[in-house]
C-alpha atoms as one frame of an Amber mdcrd trajectory, in Angstrom:
protein
  19.877  61.175  24.106  17.735  60.034  21.156  16.130  56.617  20.754  18.569
  55.677  18.012  21.490  56.768  20.218  20.134  54.388  22.854  19.811  51.645
  20.255  23.462  51.960  19.212  24.651  52.053  22.816  22.731  48.844  23.564
  24.006  47.157  20.422  27.579  47.911  21.442  27.131  46.598  24.997  28.890
  43.239  25.293  27.850  42.296  28.822  24.415  40.619  28.911  23.447  42.182
  32.237  24.329  45.634  30.920  22.426  45.036  27.669  19.291  44.042  29.608
  19.568  47.012  31.978  20.168  49.517  29.171  17.176  48.100  27.302  14.905
  48.649  30.301  16.231  52.195  30.742  15.803  53.099  27.070  12.275  51.659
  26.955  11.327  53.611  30.084  12.695  56.859  28.607  10.798  56.378  25.356
   7.559  55.487  27.093   8.059  58.350  29.527   7.933  60.937  26.769  11.517
  61.250  25.468  10.362  60.871  21.859  13.364  62.082  19.872  14.163  59.436
  17.259  17.450  60.999  16.131  20.056  59.639  13.741  22.525  56.805  14.147
  25.115  54.612  12.482  24.689  51.100  13.888  27.696  48.815  14.308  28.183
  46.017  11.786  28.375  43.544  14.681  26.853  43.882  18.138  28.855  43.600
  21.323  29.226  40.025  22.497  30.561  38.452  25.699  33.646  36.230  25.484
  31.342  33.237  25.863  29.458  31.394  24.458  31.758  30.097  21.761  30.005
  30.828  18.469  29.915  28.098  15.842  28.270  27.592  12.490  24.803  25.994
  12.851  26.023  22.777  11.207  28.894  22.512  13.693  26.712  22.475  16.793
  26.742  19.233  18.811  23.645  17.071  18.619  21.357  17.578  21.584  21.138
  14.574  23.886  18.020  13.455  25.705  17.430  13.726  29.432  18.562  16.532
  31.769  21.582  17.485  29.651  19.382  17.846  26.589  16.963  20.036  28.502
  19.803  22.288  29.652  21.096  22.501  26.081  17.615  23.430  24.857  17.205
  26.205  27.412  20.727  27.498  26.719  19.949  27.613  22.987  16.720  29.523
  23.675  18.591  31.910  25.970  21.036  32.642  23.166  18.180  33.221  20.717
  16.589  35.749  23.062  19.937  37.510  23.591  20.240  37.926  19.829  16.615
  39.006  19.615  17.352  41.993  21.878  19.964  43.180  19.392  17.769  42.480
  16.375  15.005  44.692  17.766  17.391  47.574  18.517  19.161  47.140  15.184
  15.921  47.606  13.241  15.442  50.916  15.086  19.027  52.088  14.627  19.467
  50.886  11.039  16.113  51.730   9.485  14.979  54.693  11.553  15.399  57.048
   8.605  12.702  55.303   6.508  10.056  57.996   7.175   8.133  55.759   9.544
   5.471  56.790  12.063   6.116  56.807  15.809   4.011  53.658  16.093   6.838
  51.740  14.371   9.233  52.747  17.135   6.637  52.070  19.835   6.319  48.527
  18.517  10.018  47.764  18.287  10.837  49.279  21.672   8.200  46.954  23.146
   9.687  43.993  21.269  13.189  44.802  22.548  11.965  45.142  26.144  10.107
  41.826  26.008  13.045  39.996  24.418  15.219  41.240  27.291  12.664  39.924
  29.777  12.649  36.550  28.017  16.432  36.404  28.121  16.422  37.142  31.851
  13.795  34.477  32.583  15.758  31.817  30.716  19.121  32.893  32.116  17.782
  32.634  35.661  16.348  29.206  34.883  19.788  28.035  33.759  21.296  29.379
  36.955  18.876  27.251  38.974  20.665  24.286  37.387  24.079  25.827  38.172
  24.623  26.635  34.485  25.581  30.064  33.151  24.753  31.561  29.787  27.927
  30.943  27.800  28.769  27.566  29.345  27.670  25.826  26.131  28.486  26.701
  22.511  25.921  28.559  20.409  25.435  29.419  16.752  25.386  32.817  15.092
  22.583  32.182  12.615  20.273  34.918  13.856  22.802  37.686  13.453  23.779
  36.312  10.052  20.131  36.906   9.079  20.574  40.523  10.158  23.700  40.864
   8.011  22.040  39.624   4.831  19.139  42.058   5.315  21.100  45.104   6.466
  20.319  46.973   3.240  16.536  46.618   3.152  13.799  46.914   5.791  11.346
  44.814   3.755  13.850  41.950   3.590  14.648  42.279   7.310  10.972  42.024
   8.252  10.398  39.086   5.914  13.301  37.019   7.212  13.616  37.865  10.903
  10.135  38.175  12.417   8.109  36.585   9.615  10.351  33.551   9.091  12.685
  32.986  12.046  10.391  34.181  14.836   7.416  32.514  13.171   9.386  29.275
  13.247   9.610  29.653  17.013   5.825  29.587  17.167   5.871  26.343  15.183
   8.227  24.634  17.653   7.545  26.147  21.075   4.225  24.386  21.688   5.840
  20.987  21.067   8.813  21.872  23.267   6.609  23.037  26.144   4.518  19.852
  25.937   7.643  17.682  26.174   8.836  19.662  29.190   5.512  19.111  30.944
   5.711  15.394  30.157   9.090  15.420  31.890   7.561  17.260  34.870   9.432
  20.502  34.208   6.462  22.792  34.667   8.613  25.825  35.503  10.464  25.845
  32.188   7.251  25.084  30.304   5.621  28.097  31.954   8.485  30.321  30.791
   8.012  29.040  27.241   4.303  29.835  27.509   5.127  33.461  28.355   7.545
  33.651  25.429   5.013  32.042  23.091   2.334  34.614  23.912   4.744  37.506
  23.399   6.155  36.083  20.181   2.693  36.079  18.614   2.685  39.835  19.263
   6.183  40.151  17.806   5.189  38.318  14.651   2.181  40.640  14.393   4.562
  43.609  14.566   6.639  42.118  11.767   3.618  41.441   9.551   2.122  44.890
  10.201   5.249  46.785   9.171   6.106  44.425   6.319   2.689  45.060   4.808
   3.014  48.787   5.548   6.324  48.933   3.672   4.971  46.837   0.778   2.025
  49.236   0.422   4.402  52.186   0.567   6.509  50.690  -2.246   3.499  49.411
  -4.240   4.584  45.790  -3.794   2.398  42.717  -3.504   3.210  41.366  -0.012
   2.741  37.650  -0.765   4.877  37.751  -3.906   7.461  39.960  -2.191   7.774
  37.604   0.772   8.481  34.653  -1.514  10.924  36.703  -3.600  12.888  37.773
  -0.501  13.152  34.198   0.756  14.106  32.848  -2.663  16.845  35.442  -3.098
  18.239  35.829   0.416  17.313  32.943   2.699  19.406  29.792   2.435  16.882
  27.596   4.214  13.179  27.325   3.532  10.164  27.370   5.850   9.494  23.799
   6.945   6.240  22.243   8.101   4.521  21.590  10.397   3.326  25.201  10.626
   1.416  26.583  13.595  -1.276  28.114  11.423  -3.406  29.119  14.399  -0.667
  31.213  16.019   0.350  32.700  12.678  -3.266  33.648  11.998  -3.512  35.313
  15.421  -0.542  37.422  14.361  -2.178  38.347  11.067   0.141  36.224   8.935
  -2.121  34.641   6.344  -1.522  31.071   5.236  -0.982  32.474   1.713   2.478
  33.592   2.816   3.694  30.023   3.379   1.513  28.251   0.816   4.535  27.475
  -1.452   6.089  25.412   1.374   3.016  23.674   2.793
């Protein structure tokens, strides 16, 4: 079985436990020396469990304060990480014919494996509160970002890791600090793990975005702005975690138009 076969199989898996297990198996095979990239036709939509109910972002209920708000926050993060598993495998399945080096696949297999670990950490935290992933509604914004970039790897890298994941770096530090203020050290520690890994994931996005821009003789800063202007309905919003972005190699020039 090739890596892209694995990617499609994981994308089609609807059960979260199965998706996590298949991700671990595929990552182990790849790292163990099964280096056939193969060919694949990814599904238009990944497999999804019956719950959570998916709504438009604007139709999501406002998050309350207190314990219920904390549960809603962790459920929302769990859903983000579940989508992130699929986004990492989709980039392998969908764009694996772009004449890319093995290092590209090494990077995205690692991203997929870490997103699955994040999902599992958050899901188990919910279960400690007697809440299951799917008990609350969630929005489908992340996969919508995949749909609008399904035709172009440069656009996918600009919008998913370099905009949406980078936004997570902007907000996670504040969220973890609030959790510690509310004496929820355990959840804050999980967010710290995710934060550290997401810097690496943003670095992967920047590295391959700039690789593809060089390959196509494009200016990366101008191309990033052009992609967001043409395809992204929102805009990057301050405050920006410039330190974390810099650690990932994302220069402040990229977001200068929105600072």
